[in-house]
N, C-alpha and C positions, 0 to 999 in steps of 0.2 A: 381469580381472574388471571389467565395466563397472558403475559406480555413477552415471553421468551422469543417468539418469532419476530416480533417488532424490534426487540433489542438487538437480535442478531442481524436483521436487515439494516438497522440504523448503524451498527458497527461497521458492516461491510461498506455501506454507502459513505460513511465518514472517511474510511480509508481511501476509497476511490476519489472522494472530494479532495482529500489532502494531496493525492498524486496530481490531480488536475490543477490545484493551486500551485503546486511546485512547478509543473510544466508551464503554467502561465507566467510565473515569476521568471523562469529561465528565458522564455521567449521574449518577455518584456525587457529583460536585462540585455540580451543579445541584440534586440532591435535598437535599443538606446546606444549601445556600443557601436553598432554598425553605422548608425546615422552620424555619430560624432567622429568616426574614424576618418582621418584625412587620406586622400588618395594621391599617390606620387607616381611620377613617370620614372622608369628605370633608365637613367641617363647619367651623365658625368656629374651632375649637381647633387644627386641623391646622397652620396657619401658625406658631403659637407653638411647637408641638411641634418642628417642623423647625428653627426659628430657634435653639432651645436646643442643638441638636446641633453637633458639631465641623464647621466650615466651612459651617454652615447647610445640611447635607445628610444624608440617610440613604442609605448605600450600596445597600441592597436593601430595598424596602418593597412592600407590597401594598395597593392601593386598588381600589374598585369604584364604577362610576358609569355614567351614560348619555352616549353619544356625542353631543356638541353642537358644530356647526360654529361657528367664530369668523368669521362673515361669511356670504355667500351660498353655500349648499352646491353641490357639484358635481352636474351632471346626467349620468346614464348616456348614453354615446354611442349605444349600440345599443338601450337601453330607456329612452326619455326620461322615463317616469313614475317612475323610480327615482332617488333623490337620496342623496348620501352625502358623505363627507369624503375617501375614498381610492378610487381606481379603477385597476384593472390589466387590460389587454387583452392576450391572448396568442394567437398564431397557431402551431398545431402542424401538422406534416406526418405523416400516417400512411402507412407504406410497408411493403412486404415485402422482405426482403433474404435472400440465400442465405448460410448460415453455413459454417463450416469443414467440417462433416460433409456438406454438400450439401443440408441441409434448409432450406426457406423459413420464415422467422420474421417475425412482425409487429413493427414498431418504431414508436416515436413520438418525433419530433424537434422541438424548439422552434426555430421559424424567426424569430420576432420577438416582442418584448414592449415594451409602453409603459405607463407609470404616471403618474398625476397624484395629487397630494394637496394639501390645504389645511390651514391651522391649525385644530385642533380641541381640545376638552378633554372630560374626563370630569366630569360635573356631578352634584351631589346638591342639588336645589332651587336656591338662589342661590349656592352655593359650587362652585368648579371647580378642576381641575388640568389644565394644558396638557400635551399629549402631543407630544414632540419626536422627529423621525426615526422615524416609525412604519413606513416602508417597510423599514427595516433590522431590524425586530423578529425575534427568533429564532422566535417563534410568533406567527402573525397569522391570526386567524379572520375570514374574509370570506365573503360570500354570492356564489354564482355566479348572476348574474342573466340571463346569456345564454350559450347553448351551442349552436352550429350546426356540423353536419358536412356538407361538400359532397363527395360522391364524385367521383373523377377520371374523365373520359371518355377512355379510352385507345384509340388506333387499333391496328391490327394491327402497324404498324411499332414503336409504343411497346412492345407486348408482346415482340416479337422483340428489340428493343434492350435491354429490361429483362432478358431471359433471359441475354443475353451479358454484360451489365454486372453482373448479380447484384442489382440494385435496381430495384424497380418501385413507383411511387407509387399509393396507394389513394385518398387524399383529403386535404382540408384541414379542420381544425377551428379554429373561432374561439370563444374564451370571454372573458367579461368578469366580473370579480370586483369587488364594491363593498363597502366598509365603510359600512353604511347609517347614516343619521342616526337617532338614537333607539335604537340597539343598546345593550344593557346588557353591559358588558365588565368583566373583571378585568384590571388592569394591574399588572405587576410589573417594577420597575426602580429606577433611582436617582432619589430624590425630593429636590428642592432648592428653595431660595428664590432667585429671580433678580430683584432689585429688589422690585417689588410683586407679582410673579407666582410662583405655585407651578408647578413644572414636573417632569415625569417623562421621563427619557431613558434610552437603553440604558446599562446598567451594565457597567463593565470586568470585573466578576467573573462575571456570568451573563447578560448581554444584556438584552433587553426582551421581555416577554410581553404580548400583547394577545389575550385569549381569552375565550370565553363560559363556560368552565368555572370552577369554584370553585378556591380554593387547594388544598384537600384532593384534588380530582380531578386537578389538575396534578401534585401530589406522587405520587399513585398511578400516574399515567401514566409518570413517570420511574422510579419503583420497578420497575414491570413491565419497562420498557426496560432497567434495570440487570440484572435477573435474566435477561432474554433475552441480554444481552451475556455474562453468566457462562456460560450454556449454550454460546454460540458459542466462548468462550475454552476451555471444557472440551473441546469437540469438536476444535477446531484443535490444542489441546495434545496430545490423544490421537493425532491424526494425525501430529504432529511426533514424538512419542515412538516411534510405530511405524516411521516413516521413519528416524529416527536408529538404532533397533534394527537395521533391515535394513542400513543403511550400515555399522554397527559389525560386524555379522555377516559381511558380505562382506569387509570389511577384515581381519577376524580370519582368515577362510578363506584370503585371499590371502597374509597373513603366514605362516600355517602351510604353505601350498604353497611359498612361497619358501624357508622354512627347510628343508623336505623336499628341495627341488631342490638347495639348497646342500649339504646333508648327502650326497646322492647324488653330486653333483659332486666333493665333497671325497674321498669314498671311492673313486670311479673314478680321480681324479687320483693318490691314494696308490697304488692298484693299478698304474696305468700307470708310476709312478716305480719301483716295485719290479721290474716286468718289464723296464724300460729298464736298471735297475742290473744285473740278472742277465745281460743281453745284452751289456753293455759289456766290453771287454777289461780285464784286471787290470793290465797294465803299459802305461803310456803315456809317450811322451817329452814334454818340456816344450812343444815346438811343437804337440803334439796336444791340449793342455789348453785349456779355456775361459779366455779372458782375464779374466773377471769372478770366477768362483769358484775357478779354478785347481785344480779337482778332477775335474770331468766332462770327457769328450772334446768337441771341437768338432763340433756337429751341425747348425748353422743357418747358411745363407748369406744375407747381407743384400744387397739390391738397391736402387739400381743399382751401388753401389760394388764388389760381388762379394766382400767379405771373409767368410771362414768363420772366425768367432771366438767364437761363443756356443754353449752347450749348450741343450738344450730347457728346462731348469729356469730358466735366467737370461734366456732370450729374452723372456718376457712382461714382464719388468721394465725392459727397454731399449726404449723406445717411439719415440724421435724421432731420435737420432743414433747413428751407428756408433761404438763405443768405440775403434776403431783410427784412422779417418781423420776422424772427426767429421762425416762427410757425412750428408745427410738420408736417413732410411730410408723408402723408398716401399713396399717389400714384402719378404717373407722366405720362404724355402723350406727344406725339409730337404736336407741335404747328405750324401752318402755318400762317405766317404774310404777308399780302398783302402790 
């Protein structure tokens, strides 16, 4: 009874279930951190508040302010009228590929990305907090200032070659994202005093968030993601339970079948022994008795040595060596002695 398909399906489902559990634990942790993170105003009292904390830092804090470059702002490469403090240019390839079922599906693949950033801070009037390592933020809200799609011009050869290879390019898309100067952001991360500078950087506990949403909106976003993860876990868990049930059912049926076959084999073997016992002569000389049990007549010849020394009952228990000459047993056959 084959259970390979169910085992493969169960393995895949358990992997997906593990990823869903991991996602749920991450969303739960971030939600808890966000709810407990204190929110501070960027003003003259913020430095003294941070300096009074252990190690002059707050592991997870929330601030809001206006993006202000610390120097000359970056100019957009593709839209020169736009300036900002962070720039990300991406090149994507759009293509169609043939799947396992033979259907053609659209795919989008990242070919190249480049990023530039400059020191900037979130300011509230004359007070500011420098943002460190913004490109590695877990959540980063930027504006798409340029989006251009150029369809590919394919020749007949390209279409034929793409049909046989299973991949055909449709076009290239270039996008540019900029964190604009003057954007009003909510920043969540580790807040610390470094010399005379207030800085916010990614926290080891929950990363760095740079978003236009408020703290309550971010918390709600992760709460929704947490409940979505719960639904995924429930679905994957139900699938796993069904597959485990099918595997157990098949194994149970296989065990019952083996037990039934063993019972039938045992009954047939007992009947065969009874018939054999009735057909055997009642009086036998010592030379005619099996050398193992010394009860039944010799009925099996061992090859290649040729010794007739075993009865049918003892033969299955002598597997490798002849009990007379200790030679190797290659085969055996029934012997009829007149």
